[in-house]
C-alpha positions, -999 to +999 in steps of 0.1 A: +133-539+307+154-517+291+188-532+281+214-501+306+231-480+289+262-485+301+266-515+280+283-510+249+281-542+231+249-567+224+266-600+218+243-626+200+254-659+192+238-693+195+268-715+205+281-710+240+316-717+231+318-690+206+297-664+228+322-671+254+349-667+234+343-633+218+327-622+251+364-629+266+380-609+240+357-577+240+358-577+278+393-579+280+391-550+256+377-530+282+341-532+265+307-532+291+285-567+269+254-582+269+260-615+253+229-633+251+215-666+230+192-654+210+177-622+190+142-621+196+131-595+215+163-572+215+144-548+196+120-543+223+148-541+245+168-513+231+159-474+236+166-456+200+193-434+213+209-463+232+247-459+224+261-490+217+263-513+189+253-548+183+272-582+173+254-611+155+258-643+139+238-646+107+226-685+110+205-690+146+175-706+153+145-687+156+153-655+146+183-648+123+208-623+120+193-603+089+157-603+107+175-589+136+189-564+117+157-554+098+137-551+131+167-530+145+169-510+118+135-500+116+134-487+154+167-468+145+185-472+108+214-455+122+222-481+149+255-503+136+251-540+133+283-565+127+271-598+111+294-629+118+289-660+095+306-691+080+331-693+054+321-691+025+289-676+026+296-650+003+254-642-009+245-640+032+273-611+027+258-595+002+224-597+014+237-587+050+253-553+036+222-546+011+199-551+047+225-520+061+246-540+080+278-519+095+303-544+087+307-582+078+329-607+098+334-639+081+348-675+107+373-677+113+382-642+121+412-627+145+401-613+174+416-578+165+397-582+134+366-579+157+377-553+182+390-531+154+355-531+139+338-527+169+357-499+179+348-483+147+314-489+153+311-474+189+327-443+173+302-441+145+275-440+173+288-418+194+288-390+162+257-397+157+242-393+190+264-362+191+244-349+160+210-362+169+215-346+207+223-311+187+194-314+163+170-322+187+183-292+209+178-269+181+141-283+174+134-282+211+147-245+218+121-231+189+095-260+203+092-246+241+097-209+230+060-218+218+050-240+245+062-216+273+060-180+256+081-151+272+116-141+271+120-130+309+151-139+326+133-165+349+112-182+317+146-185+298+164-206+326+133-224+331+134-235+297+171-242+295+167-264+327+137-282+308+159-289+277+188-300+301+168-322+320+144-342+295+174-358+277+182-378+312+161-402+330+159-381+363+123-380+382+114-345+386+095-325+410+079-292+397+072-265+419+045-237+411+013-222+419-022-227+408-025-220+372+014-213+367+016-245+337+028-274+359+012-300+331+027-279+302+062-285+319+058-323+321+040-326+288+075-306+275+097-329+295+079-360+281+080-350+243+117-339+242+128-370+261+137-403+247+106-419+261+084-395+238+071-430+218+059-441+251+026-434+270+021-401+287-002-407+320-016-375+341-033-379+368-048-355+399-039-368+428-061-343+449-091-351+431-091-386+433-111-400+461-092-418+493-112-452+487-099-456+450-062-438+448-041-470+457-065-489+429-064-463+408-025-458+409-013-494+419-042-515+399-062-549+416-066-585+408-101-599+412-109-596+449-089-577+464-119-556+481-157-554+477-170-552+445-131-556+426-146-587+402-121-586+376-078-572+370-077-538+369-040-522+354-034-492+372-016-457+363+018-470+374+016-499+355-002-479+321+021-455+319+051-484+315+077-471+291+063-434+292+059-409+317+033-404+345+028-370+360+011-369+391+000-333+400-010-322+438+012-347+452+008-331+484-028-346+489-019-379+492-024-399+523+009-411+542-004-448+535+002-444+500+031-422+501+046-448+515+044-468+483+050-443+462+083-445+480+090-482+474+081-474+435+103-452+434+130-467+444+128-503+433+108-496+399+083-520+408+044-519+416+025-549+428-015-549+425-035-546+458-047-582+460-017-596+442+018-607+449+036-608+418+060-579+414+059-558+383+090-543+369+085-508+359+107-486+331+085-454+339+099-418+348+079-398+376+073-364+374+052-353+401+038-316+410+031-298+442+016-261+454+027-264+487+064-264+504+072-299+506+097-295+532+072-275+554+047-300+548+072-325+564+081-307+589+043-304+603+042-342+597+017-341+566+045-356+543+069-378+545+102-363+545+120-397+529+096-392+496+107-356+499+139-356+494+140-389+469+114-366+453+138-334+452+166-342+432+155-326+402+134-297+413+118-273+387+106-239+397+077-223+374+079-185+385+044-167+392+033-145+365+035-119+386+076-121+386+078-122+351+077-087+339+068-077+303+055-117+298+019-110+308+016-089+275+034-116+254+013-141+266-020-119+269-014-112+233-006-149+221-038-157+236-061-131+225-048-138+190-054-177+194-090-168+204-097-147+177-086-172+156-105-203+168-134-178+171-133-164+137-130-129+148-103-105+138-074-100+158-074-069+187-044-048+198-039-037+231-036+001+238-015+017+259-037+018+288-050-014+285-012-028+288-001-007+319-032-024+337-020-059+328+016-052+340+001-036+376-022-068+378-009-095+405-028-127+387-036-146+413-043-176+392-012-170+371-016-179+332-051-198+336-069-165+346-045-145+320-060-170+297-098-166+301-091-127+303-078-127+268-102-151+257-127-123+269-106-093+249-108-115+221-147-112+222-147-080+230-160-081+263-150-060+295-122-078+316-126-076+352-093-082+372-102-079+409-102-039+411-089-034+376-111-033+340-092-038+312-121-036+279-118-053+252-119-035+214-126-001+227-131+019+254-114+036+279-096+018+313-098+027+345-077+016+375-081+018+413-050+028+434-039+038+466-027+068+471-031+105+464-042+122+432-004+135+422+010+100+431-015+080+411-009+100+381+033+098+388+027+055+390+003+055+362+027+073+339+058+054+348+036+024+343+025+032+311+060+041+297+076+012+308+047-014+292+056+004+258+089-003+265+082-037+270+064-040+239+086-020+214+114-039+196+126-008+177+136+026+184+126+049+212+111+069+180+084+043+183+082+042+217+073+083+217+051+080+185+030+055+206+028+076+234+021+105+212+048+126+229+080+146+214+115+123+222+127+151+240+100+146+266+101+108+263+141+110+277+131+134+303+105+110+314+126+082+312+153+102+333+125+105+358+110+075+366+147+057+364+139+035+332+157+025+299+151+004+273+179-022+290+155-021+315+131-039+293+159-061+276+153-041+240+181-026+218+175+012+203+185+026+174+216+050+180+204+076+157+170+078+171+189+090+204+190+124+200 
């Protein structure tokens, strides 16, 4: 079990009378405390970013205070540990301070001395955790931008939401179409959380046969059913201390949904054929491509489970809503594929970029990644009725409307693609399209386009 983050002071002393007296002192000062008679096992119960301090006697049977200090600092060197010992034990005091103790209190000591030391330690702990969170937020921002590529408003908002939710203990429901990157988001939530050192267990509920889904998720005891010859640890139990990602949750049977609801509410699991309730410290990230509210209205999904899961929803925007992100992603995946295959990278031509922008991407990022792989290999790419060739060649797009309308639409799309790609000036766009800057300005006005629409800035000396 993990010690609650509301606990501010863990107090350890094997003397019950002194432990009670110190507990009363801290309690009367308004501090949330957890008194313990022994130190063994404490480190395993404290998360690295636990916001409290530890007060411990040094001379105790089993694990003593110095050993506890060493074990705690192996996990978090910045955790304040206050040590207490008997009168006149100077060598122990020196050893404790060299080992990294925050403070050393010699019995007998005044209550005010203990409170002053604890309060200063708590203030230091808050400062350390604030700085740690700031550093993590800065590094997470860079890491997220490499995992979830794109600068569209919807992707910027998604990265902000992931950064905010990752630091919490909340379960999350990810909503997204097939191929949108639900497992990538789930993995990011885990890796940016305090659970990053624990297991990340991913399971696709839709790929499990109905006959084995309960055994896979909850585990079983020997003899639980025909063929169950030995104990099996289920996925939930295996993910203890970490995160379990449950994809395609809409495919779960109603019976399994009942057990999942109980697990979410009580944080315990019971193996099939067993009677023991096993406590879990686990975060559940569920994902679905369906509207679970609609499924609940139709009786295909439990409404109570839907409301329990829908506390912290994350919607991944489909690629068709992300505008120029398709071009950035395509080039990113194409460059990765080129490096993987030992081939020189290829840059998209204006006509190819225009076609990629117009494509609806029903398979989302997964479809785009496959298309980028083909492009890197120099193969012709088929996008529904559109074709985008690899390294060289012309591009042809079949669209509805008369010739004049098709030409107008293609011209607008081509200019929009260059606006999205350009990060410098009007001059670079004009040069890429092979037209004078005045002609470009005329066409921008004609089609209602501007650099502001693409999220880029222009140089003022290029506007004439």
